[in-house]
PARODO-927153 format. One record per residue (C-alpha): z, y, x; residue in three letters; chain; residue number from 1. Coordinates in steps of 0.05 Angstrom, whole numbers, plus 5000, padded with zeros to 4 digits. Each point is the difference from the previous one (the first is absolute). Layout:
% residues N
R; z; y; x; rest; kette; nr
R; Z; Y; X; ALA; A; NUM;
...
This chain:
% residues 273
R; z; y; x; rest; kette; nr
R; 1238; 3087; 5982; MET; A; 1;
R; 4975; 4932; 5021; ASN; A; 2;
R; 4983; 4994; 5073; ALA; A; 3;
R; 4931; 4975; 5020; VAL; A; 4;
R; 4996; 4955; 5062; PRO; A; 5;
R; 4960; 5032; 5055; GLY; A; 6;
R; 4997; 5068; 4966; VAL; A; 7;
R; 5041; 5057; 5030; ALA; A; 8;
R; 5039; 5040; 4949; ARG; A; 9;
R; 5021; 5073; 5005; ARG; A; 10;
R; 5047; 5036; 4953; ASP; A; 11;
R; 4960; 5064; 5008; ASP; A; 12;
R; 4932; 4969; 4985; ALA; A; 13;
R; 4992; 5035; 4933; ILE; A; 14;
R; 5020; 5067; 5028; LEU; A; 15;
R; 4949; 5001; 5056; VAL; A; 16;
R; 4942; 4966; 4965; ALA; A; 17;
R; 4970; 5061; 4967; SER; A; 18;
R; 5007; 5074; 4987; GLY; A; 19;
R; 5028; 5054; 5047; PRO; A; 20;
R; 5043; 4952; 5040; LEU; A; 21;
R; 4939; 4957; 5015; ALA; A; 22;
R; 4961; 5062; 5023; ALA; A; 23;
R; 5058; 5021; 5045; ALA; A; 24;
R; 5005; 4930; 5028; ARG; A; 25;
R; 4926; 4997; 5015; ALA; A; 26;
R; 5001; 5069; 5031; GLY; A; 27;
R; 5059; 4981; 5044; GLY; A; 28;
R; 4964; 4938; 5025; ILE; A; 29;
R; 4936; 5039; 5016; GLN; A; 30;
R; 5041; 5057; 5031; GLY; A; 31;
R; 5038; 4954; 5047; MET; A; 32;
R; 4936; 4965; 5020; ALA; A; 33;
R; 4967; 5067; 5014; ALA; A; 34;
R; 5060; 5024; 5041; LEU; A; 35;
R; 4999; 4936; 5042; ALA; A; 36;
R; 4925; 5005; 5010; THR; A; 37;
R; 5002; 5073; 5022; VAL; A; 38;
R; 5058; 4985; 5047; THR; A; 39;
R; 4962; 4943; 5033; LEU; A; 40;
R; 4937; 5043; 5005; ALA; A; 41;
R; 5039; 5057; 5033; ALA; A; 42;
R; 5030; 4950; 5049; MET; A; 43;
R; 4930; 4974; 5016; ALA; A; 44;
R; 4975; 5071; 5013; VAL; A; 45;
R; 5061; 5016; 5043; ALA; A; 46;
R; 4985; 4938; 5041; ALA; A; 47;
R; 4929; 5025; 5014; GLY; A; 48;
R; 4963; 4966; 4944; GLY; A; 49;
R; 4944; 5031; 4959; ARG; A; 50;
R; 4992; 5000; 4925; LEU; A; 51;
R; 4924; 4989; 4999; ALA; A; 52;
R; 5000; 4971; 4930; SER; A; 53;
R; 5051; 5005; 4944; PRO; A; 54;
R; 4986; 4930; 4974; TRP; A; 55;
R; 5046; 4960; 5045; PRO; A; 56;
R; 5057; 5045; 4977; TRP; A; 57;
R; 4979; 4997; 4928; VAL; A; 58;
R; 4999; 4924; 5002; LEU; A; 59;
R; 5067; 5000; 5036; LEU; A; 60;
R; 5028; 5043; 4944; HIS; A; 61;
R; 4975; 4950; 4949; GLY; A; 62;
R; 5033; 4942; 5038; LEU; A; 63;
R; 5066; 5037; 5006; LEU; A; 64;
R; 4998; 5019; 4926; ALA; A; 65;
R; 4989; 4927; 4981; ALA; A; 66;
R; 5059; 4978; 5044; ILE; A; 67;
R; 5045; 5054; 4970; LEU; A; 68;
R; 4978; 4982; 4930; ALA; A; 69;
R; 5017; 4927; 5013; THR; A; 70;
R; 5068; 5019; 5028; ALA; A; 71;
R; 5012; 5042; 4937; ALA; A; 72;
R; 4986; 4939; 4956; GLY; A; 73;
R; 4930; 5017; 4976; GLU; A; 74;
R; 4956; 4940; 4983; ARG; A; 75;
R; 4928; 4980; 4995; GLY; A; 76;
R; 4951; 5055; 4983; THR; A; 77;
R; 5052; 5055; 5011; ARG; A; 78;
R; 5001; 4983; 5074; ARG; A; 79;
R; 4924; 5001; 5002; LEU; A; 80;
R; 5000; 5068; 4966; MET; A; 81;
R; 5048; 5028; 5052; HIS; A; 82;
R; 4958; 4971; 5057; ALA; A; 83;
R; 4935; 5027; 4973; GLY; A; 84;
R; 5022; 5068; 4975; PHE; A; 85;
R; 4987; 5042; 5063; LEU; A; 86;
R; 4938; 4961; 5024; PRO; A; 87;
R; 4969; 5008; 4931; ALA; A; 88;
R; 5017; 5074; 4998; ALA; A; 89;
R; 4970; 5013; 5069; VAL; A; 90;
R; 4938; 4959; 4984; ALA; A; 91;
R; 4991; 5038; 4934; GLY; A; 92;
R; 5008; 5068; 5034; ALA; A; 93;
R; 4948; 4982; 5052; ALA; A; 94;
R; 4949; 4977; 4949; SER; A; 95;
R; 4962; 5049; 4956; PRO; A; 96;
R; 5014; 4983; 4927; VAL; A; 97;
R; 4959; 5032; 4944; PRO; A; 98;
R; 5042; 5040; 4952; ALA; A; 99;
R; 4977; 4958; 4942; GLY; A; 100;
R; 5036; 4939; 5030; VAL; A; 101;
R; 5067; 5033; 4988; TRP; A; 102;
R; 4982; 5016; 4928; LEU; A; 103;
R; 4979; 4927; 4987; VAL; A; 104;
R; 5064; 4976; 5033; ALA; A; 105;
R; 5042; 5046; 4956; ALA; A; 106;
R; 4965; 4976; 4937; VAL; A; 107;
R; 5009; 4927; 5019; VAL; A; 108;
R; 5074; 5013; 5016; LEU; A; 109;
R; 5009; 5034; 4932; ALA; A; 110;
R; 4966; 4942; 4964; LEU; A; 111;
R; 5042; 4947; 5034; THR; A; 112;
R; 5068; 5029; 5016; SER; A; 113;
R; 5017; 5058; 4955; HIS; A; 114;
R; 5064; 4963; 4981; ASN; A; 115;
R; 5024; 5007; 5071; ALA; A; 116;
R; 5013; 5073; 4983; LEU; A; 117;
R; 5027; 4994; 4929; ARG; A; 118;
R; 5037; 4933; 5003; GLU; A; 119;
R; 5003; 4990; 5075; ARG; A; 120;
R; 4963; 4934; 4991; VAL; A; 121;
R; 4941; 4992; 5048; PRO; A; 122;
R; 4946; 4948; 4991; LEU; A; 123;
R; 5025; 4933; 5027; PHE; A; 124;
R; 4956; 4938; 4994; LEU; A; 125;
R; 5034; 4932; 4999; SER; A; 126;
R; 4977; 4954; 5056; SER; A; 127;
R; 4970; 4931; 4987; ALA; A; 128;
R; 5063; 4969; 5026; ALA; A; 129;
R; 5043; 5042; 4953; ALA; A; 130;
R; 4956; 4980; 4941; ARG; A; 131;
R; 5007; 4927; 5018; SER; A; 132;
R; 5076; 5007; 5006; ARG; A; 133;
R; 5003; 5035; 4933; LEU; A; 134;
R; 4968; 4940; 4966; LEU; A; 135;
R; 5061; 4960; 5021; GLU; A; 136;
R; 5043; 5047; 4958; CYS; A; 137;
R; 4960; 4986; 4936; LEU; A; 138;
R; 5017; 4941; 4955; PRO; A; 139;
R; 4943; 4951; 4998; GLY; A; 140;
R; 5023; 4960; 4939; ASP; A; 141;
R; 4990; 5052; 4945; ARG; A; 142;
R; 4959; 5062; 4983; PRO; A; 143;
R; 5031; 5066; 5020; ILE; A; 144;
R; 4986; 5075; 4993; ARG; A; 145;
R; 4990; 5030; 5069; PHE; A; 146;
R; 4996; 5075; 5016; VAL; A; 147;
R; 4983; 5032; 5067; ASP; A; 148;
R; 5025; 5072; 4998; VAL; A; 149;
R; 4958; 5041; 5048; GLY; A; 150;
R; 4948; 4946; 5006; CYS; A; 151;
R; 4954; 5037; 5049; GLY; A; 152;
R; 4932; 4967; 5004; THR; A; 153;
R; 5022; 4939; 4960; GLY; A; 154;
R; 5005; 4947; 5054; GLY; A; 155;
R; 5066; 4972; 4973; VAL; A; 156;
R; 4975; 4999; 4928; LEU; A; 157;
R; 4936; 4963; 5017; VAL; A; 158;
R; 5036; 4947; 5042; GLU; A; 159;
R; 5056; 4989; 4950; VAL; A; 160;
R; 4949; 4993; 4943; ALA; A; 161;
R; 4960; 4950; 5040; ARG; A; 162;
R; 5058; 4957; 5023; GLU; A; 163;
R; 5040; 5005; 4934; ARG; A; 164;
R; 4945; 5000; 4947; PRO; A; 165;
R; 5050; 4996; 4942; THR; A; 166;
R; 5034; 5064; 5023; THR; A; 167;
R; 4987; 5067; 4966; GLN; A; 168;
R; 4988; 5048; 5057; CYS; A; 169;
R; 5003; 5076; 4993; LEU; A; 170;
R; 4997; 5053; 5054; GLY; A; 171;
R; 5021; 5073; 4996; LEU; A; 172;
R; 4969; 5052; 5046; GLU; A; 173;
R; 4994; 5075; 4996; THR; A; 174;
R; 4957; 5017; 5061; ALA; A; 175;
R; 4928; 5005; 4978; TRP; A; 176;
R; 4963; 4964; 5056; LEU; A; 177;
R; 5046; 4939; 5005; PRO; A; 178;
R; 5001; 4996; 4924; TRP; A; 179;
R; 4923; 4999; 4997; LEU; A; 180;
R; 4997; 4946; 5053; ILE; A; 181;
R; 5054; 4958; 4967; ALA; A; 182;
R; 4967; 5007; 4932; ARG; A; 183;
R; 4934; 4976; 5028; ALA; A; 184;
R; 5033; 4941; 5035; ARG; A; 185;
R; 5040; 4980; 4938; CYS; A; 186;
R; 4937; 5007; 4958; GLY; A; 187;
R; 4970; 4944; 5041; LEU; A; 188;
R; 5063; 4957; 4995; SER; A; 189;
R; 4988; 4938; 4956; PRO; A; 190;
R; 5074; 4999; 4981; ASN; A; 191;
R; 5006; 5065; 4963; GLY; A; 192;
R; 5039; 5043; 5049; ALA; A; 193;
R; 5004; 5071; 4975; ARG; A; 194;
R; 5015; 5067; 5033; VAL; A; 195;
R; 5020; 5065; 4967; MET; A; 196;
R; 5001; 5071; 5028; ARG; A; 197;
R; 5071; 5014; 4979; ARG; A; 198;
R; 5065; 5025; 5028; ASP; A; 199;
R; 5049; 4943; 5006; LEU; A; 200;
R; 5056; 5045; 4973; TRP; A; 201;
R; 4961; 5007; 4935; GLN; A; 202;
R; 4986; 4925; 4993; HIS; A; 203;
R; 5049; 4956; 4961; PRO; A; 204;
R; 5024; 4938; 5038; LEU; A; 205;
R; 5033; 4963; 4942; ARG; A; 206;
R; 4950; 4942; 5000; ASP; A; 207;
R; 4995; 4992; 5076; VAL; A; 208;
R; 5024; 4935; 5031; ASP; A; 209;
R; 4985; 5017; 5073; VAL; A; 210;
R; 4991; 5070; 5028; LEU; A; 211;
R; 4971; 5011; 5069; TYR; A; 212;
R; 5007; 5065; 5038; ALA; A; 213;
R; 4976; 5025; 5068; TYR; A; 214;
R; 5020; 5072; 4996; LEU; A; 215;
R; 5048; 5036; 5047; SER; A; 216;
R; 5076; 5007; 5007; PRO; A; 217;
R; 5000; 5063; 4957; VAL; A; 218;
R; 4989; 4972; 4929; PRO; A; 219;
R; 5036; 4933; 5008; MET; A; 220;
R; 5066; 5019; 4967; ALA; A; 221;
R; 4963; 5031; 4942; ARG; A; 222;
R; 4954; 4940; 4993; LEU; A; 223;
R; 5060; 4953; 4998; TRP; A; 224;
R; 5034; 5042; 4947; ALA; A; 225;
R; 4936; 4997; 4958; LYS; A; 226;
R; 4994; 4925; 5010; ALA; A; 227;
R; 5072; 4988; 4980; CYS; A; 228;
R; 4993; 5043; 4938; ALA; A; 229;
R; 4934; 4970; 4976; GLU; A; 230;
R; 4987; 4931; 5029; MET; A; 231;
R; 5034; 4939; 4970; ALA; A; 232;
R; 5060; 4972; 5038; PRO; A; 233;
R; 4977; 4947; 5049; GLY; A; 234;
R; 4933; 5035; 5012; SER; A; 235;
R; 4980; 5008; 5073; VAL; A; 236;
R; 4985; 5061; 5042; VAL; A; 237;
R; 4966; 4988; 5067; VAL; A; 238;
R; 4997; 5059; 5049; SER; A; 239;
R; 4957; 4997; 5062; ASN; A; 240;
R; 5038; 5028; 5060; SER; A; 241;
R; 5044; 5050; 4963; PHE; A; 242;
R; 5069; 4980; 4977; GLU; A; 243;
R; 5037; 5026; 4939; ILE; A; 244;
R; 5059; 5039; 5027; PRO; A; 245;
R; 5067; 4970; 4984; GLY; A; 246;
R; 4972; 4939; 4964; VAL; A; 247;
R; 5004; 4931; 5033; PRO; A; 248;
R; 4934; 4962; 5000; ALA; A; 249;
R; 4999; 4930; 4971; GLU; A; 250;
R; 4958; 4982; 5060; SER; A; 251;
R; 4960; 5034; 5055; SER; A; 252;
R; 4936; 4965; 5024; LEU; A; 253;
R; 4972; 5020; 5068; PRO; A; 254;
R; 4925; 5007; 5005; VAL; A; 255;
R; 4960; 4987; 5063; GLU; A; 256;
R; 4954; 5060; 5000; ASP; A; 257;
R; 4987; 5061; 5045; MET; A; 258;
R; 5057; 5040; 4969; THR; A; 259;
R; 5051; 4943; 4997; ALA; A; 260;
R; 5007; 5010; 4925; SER; A; 261;
R; 5056; 4971; 4960; VAL; A; 262;
R; 4996; 4984; 4925; LEU; A; 263;
R; 5067; 5017; 4968; HIS; A; 264;
R; 5011; 4962; 4935; VAL; A; 265;
R; 5047; 5028; 4947; TYR; A; 266;
R; 5019; 4971; 4932; ARG; A; 267;
R; 5015; 5047; 4942; VAL; A; 268;
R; 5073; 4990; 4980; PRO; A; 269;
R; 5027; 4991; 4930; PRO; A; 270;
R; 5013; 5065; 4963; ARG; A; 271;
R; 5071; 5022; 4987; GLY; A; 272;
R; 5030; 5001; 4930; PRO; A; 273;
């Protein structure tokens, strides 16, 4: 796989990025931070100190969790999530929350991220910097057919349609709320971007020139197999952040955003005899 200057690479990145291993990894980081915090608190009490308020220790736990997450190779928002986990939990437990809030939260989660359970693909939204970098991957000298699989709220579609007005833009999304938002945004697009509520595995890719995906490590091998079987040789697949296992990228473009994203560019090879 092509190396990207300034971007650390880890052979086990795909294994720890999602699923049970990711949960075990996160639990280990939080557990070590908790053990260190309790140990320091016990030492403070033994030295004659008093634990008048839990908040200094809660914040210390957050700091230690962030340091451990950084040492473990976590980036961007993952470090912030580790730092804020216990403070948010303590603040939530101390604040009375009406029962209806949890019902609303559950409904919103179901409308936006049900694929996180079935396909292990959560809702990821491409940053403005990633969208700008993506435009560099698109040919500007001819019309193309562009598909965003798992288009979320349609940000990529709208920008590509605006900056490449001769491009046919189509987004595929199955989660209800992002699909409705994307459909409304594309309806206002002057360049005819379209969005369908459709499973990408049921959608043919034979006429697609450039496919963009911001999914998760889990479906990447399957997506590549579908692209190679259906897309024309020479067509392009661009994956935000998640590499195709075992397939060298034609290029890898670093993105200067909060999550230090990388756009991995692949070209569909010729089919065998």
